[in-house]
N, C-alpha and C positions, 0 to 999 in steps of 0.2 A: 504494500500500500504505500503510494507516495504521499498521501494526506493531503493537507489543504495548502495549495502553492501561493506563497508570497503572502499569506494571511487573506487571501480571497476565498469566498465560500458562497456558492449558489445554494440556497435551500429551497426545495420544493416539497419535501415531505412534511407537508404542514402549510401555514401561510406562506406565501412566497416572500424570500427576503433575499437580499444579495448584501453580504456584509465584508468590509474591508477592515482587516485590523481589529476585528470585534464591532466595529461601528456599522449599524445597518443603514443603507443607502435609500434615499428618497427614489421611488422609480415611478412617480407620477399617478394618473388616474387609472382607470380599469382597462381602457383600451391599451394603453401602453405596457401595463402589467401582462395582459394577454398576449400582446405581440411577443414580448420577451419570452413568454412560456412557450410559444409556438416555434419560436427559434431553437429553443432549449431542446424541445422533445424531438426535433429533427435530427439530433446528434451530430452536428457538424456537416449535414447536407444543407445545400441551398434550398430555400422555400421560395417559389415564384410570388410574384406580386400579386398576380391573380388569385392564387391560392390563399394568400393573407387576406385579400380582400373578402373572399367567400366566407372563411372563417370567422373573421372580425364582425361582417354585418349580414352574411347569408344573402338572401334573394333581394334584401331591401337596401342593398349597397347604394350610396349617393353617387352621382354621375362623375364627380371628382374623386373617387374613393382611391384610385392609384396614386394621385398627388398626396392625399392625406396619408397614406401608408408611408410615403417617404418624408413626409414631415415627421410622422412618429418615430421614423428611424432616426431622424436627426436629433429630436428631442431625447431619444431613449440614450443615445451615444453620450450625450452631455450628462445624463443622469449616471451613466456608467463609467464616466472619465475616471474617478478614483480606481476603480477595478482594473480599467485598462492600463492606466499608469503602474499599477503594481505588477501586472502581467506582461507589461513591455510591449504594447501594442494595441491597436483598435480591436474590439471584440465583436463588432457587428461590420462584416466586411460584404461590399458589393459584389455579387458574383451572379451573372446571367443564369436564370431568369429573374433573380431576385437578391436576397440576402442570406447569410448564413452566420451562425455564432462561431466564431474562432476561439477555441479553448485547446491550447497545447497540451494541457493536463485535463483530461475529461473528469478527473476525480475531484475537481473543485465543485462539481454537483453533488449534492449529498445523496441523490437517489443513484448515481453511479457507484460511489462509494458502498452504499447499501448492497447493491448487486454483487460487486466484487467480494466483499465481505461474507454476504450470504453463500455464495458459490464455494467459496474457500471453506466455509463450515461445513457445507454439504460434501465436499471432498473429503474433508477430514473425518466426517461421520462415517462415509464410506469405507474409508481407510482403518475404522476402528480406534481411532483418535477421539474419544468422546470428550474428554476434558478440552482439547484444543477446539473440537468442533462447538461445544457450549460457549467458550469465550469469544468466539468469532460471530456466531450468530447473535449472542447478547450485545455484541458491539454493534452489529448490523441493525439489529431491532431499536437500539438506543438512539439511533439517528431520527427516527420518528417522532414528530411533534403534534400529530394530527393526521386528518386524511391527506394524501396527495392531491395537490391542485384544487383542494376543496371550494376555493372562492370562485373557481371558473365552472359554469355550467352551460349547458346547450352548445359547447364547441365541440364537434365531434372528436377531432383527432386529441383533444386533452382528456375529453371523457375516456377514450379508449386507453390511453397512457394511464390514466388514474386508476383505471380497472385493472390492468396488468400489473400494476406495480401493488395494488391491493392484494392480488393473488399471490404475488411473490412474497409479500409481507406474511400472509397466511401460511404459506409453504415453509417460510423460514421460522415462525412459530412452531410448526408441527416438527420441523427438523430439531429445533433446540429442545423441544421436549422428549424428542426421541434420544437425543444426546445425553440429556438428563437421566432418563431411564437406562440408558447403556451404561451410565456412570454409577448406576446404583440407586437412582432416584426412586421414590414411591409416595410415601404419605403426603409428603410437601407438595406434591403436584396435584392431589385430588381437587382441591377447591378450584384451581384455575381451569382444569379440564371439564369441571361441572359447569362452569360459565361457558367455555367454549363449544361445548357440544350443544348446550342450549342456544346460542347464537348461530351454530353452524351445524343444524341436526343432519345434514345430508353427508358430512364429512366422516365416512367410515373409520378412517385411521385415527381420528380423534376418540372416537368410541373405544376402538381397541386400546389406545393409550390410557384412557380412563379406566377401563377394565384391568388393565395390567397394575396401574397405580392402586386401584383399591385392592386388588389381590395381594400386593406387597405391603399394604396397610393393615394386613390381616383382616381383611372385611371380603372374605370369599362370596358370601351370599349376596352382598351388594354388588360385587363384579357380576355374578350371575343375573342379578335382576337388571343391571345395566344393559347386558345383550338382550334381554327381553324388551326393554324400552326402545333400545335402537331398532329392533327388528320392527316394533309396532309403528315407529315413526316412520321408517323406510317404506313400510307397506302402505301406509296412508298418504305419504308424500308422492312416492314414485311407483308404487305398486310393484316393488321388487324385494325378493329376499335378500337377508344380508350376503356379502361376498364370503368366497371361501376362507379368505384371510381372517375375517372376523369369526366365523365359525370355529377355524382351528384354535383361536385363543379360548373360547368357549370350552371347547373339548379338553384343552390342557389344563385349564383351570378346574375342571370337574376331576381330572386325573391327578390334581395336585403336583403337577409337572414341576420338579426341583429346579429345572433350568429357567423357570420364569422368576425364580428368585433372584435377588440382586447379586450381579456378577462381582467376582472377587478380583478380577483382572482389571489392570489400570491402561493407561494410554500406551500405545504402540508407536513404532515408527523410529527412525534414526535420532531424533531429537531426544525422546524419551529413552532410547537405549545409551545414547551418549551421557545423559543425566545419570542414569542408573550406574554406568561404569565409573564415572567420575565421582558423584556424591555418594554413591552406595558402597562402591568397592574401592575407590581411590586408585583406578586402573587408568593412568594418564595416556599411555599408547592406544588402547582399545577406544577410549573415549574420543581421541582425537580423529580416529578413522570415521566413528559414527558422526561426530560433528561437521566432518569435512564433507561427507555424503549430505546431511543435512542442510548445510550451507548452500551447496550447488543446488539442491533441488529448490529450496526456498527462494533463491536468486532466479531461478527459471521460472518459477510461479508468481514472483512478485509478493511473496508471503513475509511482510515485515517482522511479524512476530516470531516465527520460526527462525528468521535470519538473525534477529537479536538473540534468541535463545542459543543458537548455534555458535554465535561469536562469544558470548559469555561463556560457554563451554570450551570453546577453541581457546580462550585465554587461559583455561586451566586453574589450578588450586594456587599456584604460587604467581608471583609477579615475574616478568621477564622470562618466561619459559622458551620465548623463541628468541635465540641468541644471535643470530646471522644479522648483517645489516638489511638483507632482503626481507628475511622472515620478520624483524621488528617492524619495518615500514609497512610490510602487507598487512601485519596484524592492526597497527593503528589505523591505517586506511580502511580496513574492513570494519573496525568498531565505529569509526565515524560514519561509514555508509549504512550500518545498522541503526545508528541513532538517527540518522535523517529519515530511515524507513518506518520508525515508530512514532516519531514525534517527541518532543522534548518534554510532554507532560506526563508520561505514562510511567508505571513502575518499572518497566524494563528499560526505560529511557535512563532513569536514576541509577540503575545497576551498572549500565553501558558507561555512565560519565564516571562513576566510581572506579571502573576498570581503566579507563582512559586516564584518568587523574593519577592513578597508581603506577602505570605504565611509563608515564611521561615523568613524574617526580623520581622514580627509581632510577632511571637512566641519567638524570640529571643530579642525583644524589642529593635530593631534597625532599621537603615533605609538606610544604605550604599549601598545594592544591588538594592533596588527599585529606589533609587535616580539615580542610574546609568542607570537603565533601562528606567526611565522617559526622560533622556536626549537622550537615543538611540531612543525611539519613536519620540522624537522632531525631530531628524535629519533625520529618515525614512521618515517622512512626511505622516505618515499613521493615518488618523483622529481617525479612530476607536481604534486603538491600543494605541494613545496617550490620548484619552478621557478616556480609561481604567486605563492607567497607572497613570493619573491625579488623579481619584478616589481612586484608591488602595494606592497610595503614601500619600494621604491626610489621609486614616485610619490609615497607619502607623506612622503617627506624631500628634497623639492625646494628647500627652503629653504637659506640659505647655512651654515647650522651643521654639516652633515653630509657634506661633499665626500669625504673620505676613506672614511667609512662607504659612501656610495653607489658608490664604484668598487669597494670590496670587494664589495658585492652584485652589481654587474654582472658582474664577473669569475666571480663563483660561479655566476652564471645561465648564462654561457657555457659553463662546464664541466658543468654539471647537465643542458645541452641534450643532450650526450652520452648520458646515462642515460635521459632522456624519448624521445628519438629523434624530438622535434618540431621541425622547421625553425623554426616561429613563436618558439619559445623560445630558439634560437641568435641569430635576427635581433634580437630584443627585447633580448637581453643585449649585442649589440654596439651596438644603437641606443643604449642607456642609457650605456654606456661612452663612446661617442662625445660624447654630450651633456654627460656629466661632465667630460670633458676640455676641451670649450669653455667650461662654466661655471667652471672653475677657471683658465682663460687659459693652459692648458698648451699647450707649443710642438707638440706632436704630435697636436693635435687634428685638424688637416685630414688626417694620415696615416691616422687611424682612419676618418674620413669616406671617403676613397678607399677603404678596404676594405669599408665598408659599400655604397658604390656599385657596387663590383664584384659583391659578393654579390646585389645585387637586378638588376643587369644579366643574371645568370645565370639567375635565376627571380624575377620581380617578387613583392612583398609590399606592397600598396598603403599600408595604414597608416604603414610605416616610409618608403616613397617620399615620401609627403606630408611627413613630417618632414624628409627630405634636402631636398627642394624649399624647405622653408623655411628651413633652414640656409642653402643657397645664396643665397637672397635676402638673408639676413643678410650673407653674405661679399661680394656685390656692392654692398651699402650701404657696407661698410667700405672697399671699393676707391674708393668716390666715383663709381661709374657709376649715377647716380640714375634716368636714364631706362629703361636697361636693368632696373634692379631693381623700377621699378614695373610693367613688363610682366611680369617674373617673379611678382610678387607676385600680379598678377590670376590669372595661370595658376595658381599655387599654390592660392590660395582656391578656384577652379573645381574642381581635382583634389580639394582637401578635402570639397567639397560633394559630388562624385561618390563619394568613398570615405565619406561619412557621419560625418566627423569633426566633433564638436562645436565644435572650436576653428578651424574654417575662416574664420569671420568675424572673431573675436578676433584671430587672428594677422595676418588681412589688415589690421585696424586697427593693430595694432602696428607692422607693415612701413610703412604710410604715415605714421603718426606719426614714426618714425625718419627716413623720407626727407625729409619736410616740416620737420623740426627741423633737420637738417642743411642743407637748401636755404635757411633762414631764412624759410620761408613756413608756420610752424606755425599761426597764425592761420585758414589756409584750412581746416584739418580740424576747426575748432571745432563746425560744424554736425553732422558724423560723430560727434564725440565726445559732443555733447548726447544722441545716439540710443544709442551704445554704452554709456554708464555704466549704462543700465538694461536692457540687454538680456539676456534669460533665456539667452542661448547662452553668456554668461560664466560662469566657475566661480565658485562661492560664496565662495571666498577670495580672489578676484581684485579689488584695489582700485586697480590701476594706473591704469584709466581716469579715475578721480577725480582722480588726480595729473596725468595728461596734460591733462585739461581745465582744471584749475586753472592749470597753465603756459600753456597755449594762450590762455586767457581773459586772463591777466596779459599775455602779449604782445599781444593784441589791444587792450589797454587797458580791457577790461571788468573793472574792479577788484571789482565786487560778486559777480560770477560766480566769479572767482578766489579770493576769500576765502570765499565760501561752500563752493565745492569742496574747498578745504584745510581749512576746518573740519570737513568730513564725514570726511575722513582722520584727522584729529588726534584727534576725539572727546574723551573725558575724558582720555586718555594715549595718545601716540603708540605707546607700547611694547606696546599692545593690538592692534596691527595684526597679523593673522595672518603667521607666518613662511612664507609660501606660496612658489611657484615666481616669483611677480610682486613679491615684497617689496623686493627691491634696486631695481628700476624705480619703485615706487612711493615708496621713500625718496629716489631721485634726483629725482623730480618734487616731492616734498615741499621738498627744499632748494632747488630752483630757484624754486618759487613763493615760498617765505617770504623769499628773496632779493629777488625783484621786489617783493614788497608790503611790505618792510621789516619782516618779523616775526622779530625777533631770537631771541624765546623760542622759537618753534618750530624755528628753525633750530638752535639750541642743542641741542634735544632730539633732533632728527634726527641731527646730528653725534655725540652721544653714542651712539646706537643703532648707527649705521653704522660707526663707528671700528674695530670688531673685524674688519670685513670689508674693510678698506682696500685690499688687495692684490688684490682680485677684480674682474672684470669686470662692469659693470652689465647683466645680461642678462635678458630675458623668457622666462618659460614655459620651454620646452625649447631654450633659446638661440636662439630664432628672431629676436630682435632685440637688438642690442647698441648700449649708449649709453657704450661706452668705459670707463675706469679709473673705480673708486669713489673714488678721489682727487679726481676732478672735483666730485662733489657735496660732498665734505669741504671743499673750496677754496672753493665758492660758499657753503656754510654758514658757515664761517668769515668770509668777507667779510661776510655778513649780521651776524654776532655782533660785528663790529668789530675782527676780529683778522687784518688784512692780512698780517702775518708768516707767520703759520700758513697763512694762504690760498696765498701765493706757494709755501710749501714743498710744499703737497698738489698745486698745479697744475704745478708743476715735475716732481713725480714723475707726475703723470697723463699729461704730455706724452711721458715715457719709456715708460711702460706701453702708451700707444696706439701709440707706434711699433713696440713689440714685437707688438701685435697687428695690426699692418699696418691699422689703423683711421685712415685720412688724414683723414676729415672730423671725426672725434673730436680728432685732433691740431690741426687748425686751430682748432676751437672752444676747445680748451685753451690754445693760444697767445693768443687775443684775450682770454680771461678772465685768463690769467697776466699779461698787459700791463697790464690794468685793475687787478689787485691790486697790481702793482708800483707802479703810479702812486699807488694809495691810499697805499701804503707810504710812498712819497717825499714825500706831500704831508703826512704824520703824521696822517692822518684816521683 
């Protein structure tokens, strides 16, 4: 659905109105209004002057009626000028043998929008998508404000069009009720169907729907009496017996056919399949396949709602799932196209705007727009939009500056999941809270991880399972069980690839770097780091692999590569490095590389930037790799700066913090550096 172009709306499903930007235009007297309607119902075809004269005056037309029609057209153009300006050209165009209404987008007419929505609802109903069908049919019926062209009578083509639209409206009502019944409706439809059968006693489909609704409401006797009432009315009015379809419903009610009960199956189709895979199972790869199919189908059919749902699904659970420049650009373009397809005021539009704000803010390493959207969803009181805004906002705030805010967002998401009823929201909230506690070095982090493990054991959610496995690799490294950790890291990477997580390879690299660093074999991963620094699978704001390569090259004795990698990180000012989820790890690598290269200036800048976060652990991404207390890089930077006393103090604190983290390899490394700093202090260097 393209919606109302440029704020212009021709309303014929009720009193005739033309509105521009919400303001209703003056269209003149009855004859001018009738002339406009005659042009509207021609659907872009030219109406001859002779035909217009005949319709407006009939056999009693004045002798100068042709000239009067031309005068009416001129006056009508003036009345419609605001609409013409909004749409970019004259609306009433002269074309032999008369005039036609030029509308590049026919859906500026509410009757056209109604027909498009009603047809889409019928297609969805035929495809078994009862929920989608009901939504589209309700949207179609909501466009009606009264009888179509009600103010015009005795003009044959207008009367015919009014009757045609009235029949389509009746069909849409019956289709909407059928969709409600297919979705499990019953008791709540009885009163409406009683009124409809009284108003339209010859419509057998309505009688059948009423019988089914009564049966589902536990009123079997009333359902059978309804059949008898319908039969008598049909015999009296038309002299015919009920159709076979109505007789079959009667027999099935008598037999108490179980299949007449409310169905348990829900919506079908690629959108529903994608949402089940993504929100029910956390399967990113499978959901993308379904959503890509849904997107292409929706685009072909001009189905704005399905297009929007497909794009929300293709965006995924995380922000920035599409890492390449092409993928990122395509994703943002598609999101904007979906937004234009549903209009700015719908719930789907709010969710699309949330996702767009998150994607843009994340890549720019900022959070202004997404925080504003978070407040907008809170005020809108839309649970689904707000839950998604909470999760997206959390993902945009993974730097070290917003720890308390992240925990607040995660707890709110857990609470909001009770309103959305979506299991994925609860698991994402629990996952974010678990990650937050690890990133803060909280003593209860593993307790929360146990709760998350238990939830996944009851019903798996693959995306969260991948994160849990990565956290378990990190904990095994902390315990110093490196061989076991390496096997776990391989299995974790394989799960990530299966799930379709863009971080599968990046996190595997982080695990290997941590393992080799604490084994004292970091130079072995230098070839891998040479590949990873330029990998398109890495986040656009991830600079940690340049830091890791700088350290690995320095350990291997390749001073040139180490200096070059460090220089890429530092740029014109180290402070410009994005405060992403890998910022702490990057700064840790900067301090280590600067110390090994004797770069006191860079070390001093790293110290200045890292000092406010001294009491946090140095962790990568969603806490998937841990390099111990931030006091360690501060101590190393202090050594490079020629401040051994400060280094000793930081390294002593790092040992205590690493003991609290149960990070035994980090304790050992800190003890070695502490001894080195103490020796420097003793020597007076």
